[in-house]
N, C-alpha and C positions, 0 to 999 in steps of 0.2 A: 504493499500499500504505500503510495507516495503522497505526502502532505504538501499542499501548496497554501502559504498564508492567505487568508481572505482578503479582498480588496474593498469590501464595503461592510456596513453593518448587517445587512441582509445575509451576505455571504458568511459573516461571522456567526450568526445564529445557526445557519445551516451546518457549518463545520462543527459548532459546539454539540449540536444535537447528534451529529454523527459520532463525534468522540465519545459522548456519553453512552451511546448505543454500543460502541466497540468495547468500552470497559464493562458494561453490563453483561455482554456475551463472553467476557473472558478473552477477547481478541488480542491483537498485537498493538493496538493503540494505547499509548501511555500518557496518562495525565501527569506532566512533570511537576505541576503545582501541588498536587496531591502527594506525589512521591516524596517531595522536598519538605512541604509545609508540615505534613502530619506523620513523616516517617521518623526513623531513629537518628540520633545525633552521633554519628560515627566518628572514628579517630581521624579519617582523611578529611572530613568537613571541619573538625577542630584545627587540624593542622593548617588548613586554608585560612581560617579565621586568625590564627596566632601569626601566620605570615603577613597577613594584612595589617594586623596590629603593630607588628615589628616595623612595617613600612612607616606607620603613623608615628611611632616612637622616634625614629631617626628624622622624620619630617618635623616633629616638634622641636627636637634637638637643634636642627640646623636653622629653622625659621627663627629661633630667638638668640642665636649667637651674637648677631649683630647689636642687640640690646646690651650685652654684657661687654662687648668689645668698644662701644662708642666712648665710654668715660676715659678709658685708656688711649684710645685714639686722639681724643681731643687734648689730652695732656701731652702725648708724644709729639703730635703735629703741630700743636699750638693754634688750632682753629676753634670756631665756635659751635656751640650746639646746634644752631640753626643751619650750619653748613652741611650737617648730616641728614637734614630732612629729605633732600633729593635722594640720598643714599637708601634711606628707609623707604621712601615712596617708590623707588625704582624696583626694590624686591617685591613689594606689594603689588605693583602694576603687573609684574611678571607672574605673580600668584593669580591674580585676577584672570589674566589672559589664559594661563595655564588650566585654571578651573573650568573656564567656558569651554575650551576646546577639548579638554581631556574627556568630558562627558560625551561630546559628539563622537570622539574617536573610539571611546569604549563601547558605545552603543552600535557602532559600525564594525569595528574590527576586533572587539573583544576586551574584556576587563583585564586579562592576564598581561598583554602586552602594554597596556596603558600604565599599569601599576609598575611593571619592570622599567619600562622607558622613563617615566616620572622619577623614580629612584636614582636611576643612573644618571640623569641629566643633573639634578641638584648635587649628587655626590661629586661629579667632575667639577662643577662650578664653584662649590665651596672649597675644594682643594685648591682651586686656582687663586681664590681670594688671598690666600696666605702669601702669594707673591706679588700682590698689588702694590704699586709704588705711589699711588695718590688716591684721592677721593673719587675722581672720576672713574678710574679702573674698578675700584670697589663697586661703585654704582652699576656699572655695566655687568659686572659678574653677579651681582645680586639680582639684576633683572633675569639673567639666564637661569640662576638657581631658583628663582621664584616661579618660572615656567614649571620646573619640576615639583617643587613643594606644592604649588597650586594644583597640579594634576594628580598628585598622589592621594589627596584627602577624599575627593568624591568617588574616585574609581575604587579605592580600598574599602569605603564604607558600602559601596553597592556590592562588592565582592562579599563582604561579610553578610550583608542582608540576604543575598542569593544562595549562600551555602548553609544558612542557619534555619532550622525549623521555626514555624511560626510562633510556637509558644516560648521561644528563647530569643526572638529577633530583637526586641526593643533593648533588652540587656545586652545583647551581643554587639549590636551597633554602637550603642552608648559606651560599652567598654572599649571598643575600637577608637572612638573619637576621644575618649579621655586619655588616650595615649599621647595626644598633643600636649596637654599639660604636664603628663608623666615625662615625656621627653624634654620639656622645658625644665622640669624640676631636677632632672638628671644634668641637664646643661648648667643649670645654676650651681649645683654642688661641684660639677666638673670644673666650671669656669673659675670657682673660688680658689681652687687648688692649682690649676694650670696657668692662669693669667699672671700671678706673681712670680712664677718660675720661667715659664716658656713664652709669655707674652701673647698678643693677640694673633700672631701668626701660627704659633703652635695650636692655638684654640681652633682655627679654621682648618688646619691639616687633619686633626682628629676628626672634626665635623665632616669632613669629606671622605675620609677612609672608611668610616663606619657604614654609610649608605653603599658605598661601592662593594664592599664585602656582602652586604645583604642582597644586592642586585644579582650577584653570582648564585646565592641561595635560592632566590625566588626564581631564577632562570631554571634551576634544576628541580625545584620541588613544588612550585605553584601551579595548580591546575586551572583550566578555564572554568568559568562558571556554567553549570548545567543548564541554567535557564537561558543563557546566551546561546548555547550549542543547540537547544531545542528548537530555536528559530531559524536554523540553517541545516536543512535536509542533507546537504553534502557532508555535513559532520556529525550525522546520527551515529555512524559506527564508533567514532570517538566517544560519544556520549554514552553509548551502551557500555563500553569499557569502564568509563568513569563511574557510571551508576552501580557497576558490578563490584567496584572497589569500595562503593559506599553502601554495601550490603543491600543494594536493590536488585533483585533478580529479574532481569528483562530479557526478552527473546532477541537473538541476534539481528533480526529483521524487523525490529520494533518501530513503529511510527510514533511521533510525539506531538502533544498538544499541551495547552495551558488553559483549561476551561474556566477557571476562577478568573484570571486576569484578562483573558481575550474578551470577555464580556465588558470589560472597562477600557478596551483598546480599540474603540471605534475610529480614533484618529492617532496618527503617529507623527513624529517629528516635533520641532520646537513649538508649532502652533497647537499642538496637543495639550500644552500646559494650560492653555486657555479654554479648552473645550470641555464639554461633559460636565459643566458646573464647577470647574476647577480655577476659573478666572480669579475670583476673590481670594482663594486660599493662596494661589501662586504669588499674588501682589502683596498680600500680607505677610507671607513667609520671606519674600524678598526684602521687605522693609525691616523685619525682625533681624534677619541675617545682617543686613547693612549696619544697624545701630549696634547689635551685639558684637560684631567683629571690630567696629570702631572702638568699643569699650575694651575688648580683649587685646587688640594690638596696640591700643594706647598704653597697656600695661606691659606687654611683651617687649615693645621697642623703647619705652620712655621711662618705666618705673625705676630702673637702676639709675638713670640719669637724674630723675626727679630726687631720689634719695640722696645721691651724692651732692646735689645742689643744696640740699637741706643740711649738709654737715656730716653725713655718714661716710665710712670708708667704702671703698670698692667692694671689699669682701661682704660687708654687711648689706650693702645694696644688692648683691648677688643673692643673699640669704632672704631678702625681702621678696624678690620674684620667685624664689624656691617656694617660700610659704604661700604666695598666691597660687601657684601651680598645685602644691600639695592640697591646698583647699579645693581646687578644682577637680582633682581626682576623686576626693571623698564626696564632694557635692554631686558629681556626675553619677557615681555608683548609687547613692542614696535616692536621687531623682529617678533613676532608670528603674530601681525597685518599686518606688511609688507609682511611676507610669504603668508598670506591669500589673499592678493591682487596681489603681484608681483611674487609669486612663491619663492622657497628656494634658488636659486643659487646666486643672486646678494646680497640680504640681509645678508646671511652668509658670503659671501666673503668680504663685506664691514665691517661687525662686526670684522672679523679677522684683517683686516688692522687696525681698531681702537684699537683693543687689542695690536698688535705690538706697534703702535705709543704712545698710553697712557703709556705703560711700560717704553718705552725708553725716553719719555719726562720727567719722573720723576727721571732719572738719575742725581745725584748731588744735589737733594733737600734735605736740612738739616732737620732731623726729629725733632730736638729740637728748631731750629730757625724758621722753616716754617711748624710747625705741622698741622695748618689748611690745608694749601695747599696740603700737602702730603696726608692727610686723604681724601680730596675732590678728588685727583688724583687717589687714590686707589679705590674710589667709581666709578669713570669714567672707570677705568680699569676693575673692576668687573662688570659694565654694558656690556662691549663689550664681555668679556670672557664668562660670564654665559649666555648672549643671544646666543652664539653659542652652548654652551654646552646643554642648555635647549631644543633648537629647533631642535637639531640632533636627538632627540627621535622621534619627528614627522617624520623626514626624514626616520628613520628605519621603522616607521608604514606605510609609503608609499611604500618604496622598497620592503618589505617582505609581502607576503600573509598570511592569518590567520593560516594555518597549521604550518608555521614556524615563525611567527611573534615574539612570545615570545623568541624562540630560537635565531633568528636573533638579537634582541634587546639585549638579555642577552650576546651573544657572542661579541657583539660591546663593551658592558659595561665591560665585563670580559677583554678585551684588554686595555680598558680604566684604569681599575684597576691596570694592570701591569704598566702603566705609572704612576699611583698614587703611587705605591709601590716605583718605581724609585724616586719619589719625596721625599720620606721618608728620603732617604740617601743623595740625591742630594741637598735637601733644607738644611739639617744640615751642610753638607760640604761646600756649596757655601756661606752661611751666616758666617760661622767661617772663611773661607778664604777671601771673597770678600765684606763682609758686605752687607749693602742695595744695592749698585751698582751692585754687582754681582748677587744678588737675582733678581733684576729688569730686568737685562740683560737676565737672564735665562727665565723669564717669556716671554719676547718679542720673543726670538728665538723660543720657543715652539709654540707661536701663528702663527709665520711665516710658521711653517711646517704644521699646521692645514689648513692655507690658501691654500697651494699646494695641500693637500689631498682632500679638498673639491672641489677645482676646477677640479680634476679628475673624481669626481662622475658624471655619466651619467644620472641616473634617479632621478634628482631633481623634487621636487613637482612643478607642472606647475603653471603659473599664473592663476588667476580667469578667467574663461571662455575659457581657452586653452584646447584643446583636450588632 
């Protein structure tokens, strides 16, 4: 039996009816959605998720290195903080472009090559930064690294979503995303030890070698997404072998369909993000990503610089960002567990409220007189903000069907990167003009807007047991 994807809604219904009939008779038509969503969670699936998570850890590590290096570069090269705004922005512009195009690439050519290519690109570029002679060279190389860093995140989360059974998906996707702050936390602890001894060049060498080693591992061990393969009849023999490795016994000549998701796939391509009642959710999610990544990257890029401007040492400033990231890891896990039980609406909205309150409660806290309190407060703020940011990817995986899931996630992240780019200039300007108080006020306002955007979203993940 040869399966040809339907070209219209009517054809889709006819195809779905035939698929259901084939399953009922015990024929060779396999519903890939049922096989993956309701089947066992095997070792191979877990390995694929772990590899995707590792790619996000090195992504988070590399994306935050510039924030730790800037205070030392300012001192070594005798230039101002504002001179580094274009460096930060160039990396974030690259991330935005990488996010947008990686999703389209992954939906057309496969998730596997999108992940491997992204990790390889930012590994090479980060290594090269260690040889940069000036700010312009760093900016150019950060742009190239950003292409890979931006591409790894949406494709890795899509890979995780498509390898994980439905009952574990929200937690698995969130656990993958929280590897960004986990990578940043590792980078902060690493930078505190490496910068005083090997300087910023040694920091970028280490940051480049790690992803290059991982790219080799991914090339050898990362399988392609079964849901992606199911949509390409010429690759069905490969899918049969993969499913057998995942403890799904299918016939060698099996044909594949996806009954659940094809009912929601009357349209494909970028315009599908605005069809079938998804327009409001798409715009709201884009707005939430924009402002949340503005807040997150204002911390990733400028928090150490803000703390050193308030009189703290480079090492203490690094620990401040590590506390922010540690809080993010804890918050993302707790929020994922809450979403798995109560759905996504109220946990996300409550975390947004916490992000606003925690930022504004730190206004007026002296960095030098109450250093411990400030660092703990930054950890609490990171808990709420990163809880929202990390679990919004699971929301994307729920809102968008397979055919546009990578595109939908990548487009949301691309808008988020625009917010991150704005943070490159806003962070430098606000810290220069208003110090810590202006910086914290900006973070609180950003999270208040995220609260409004997520309240507008209609298709939130339902609570456990809900229809």
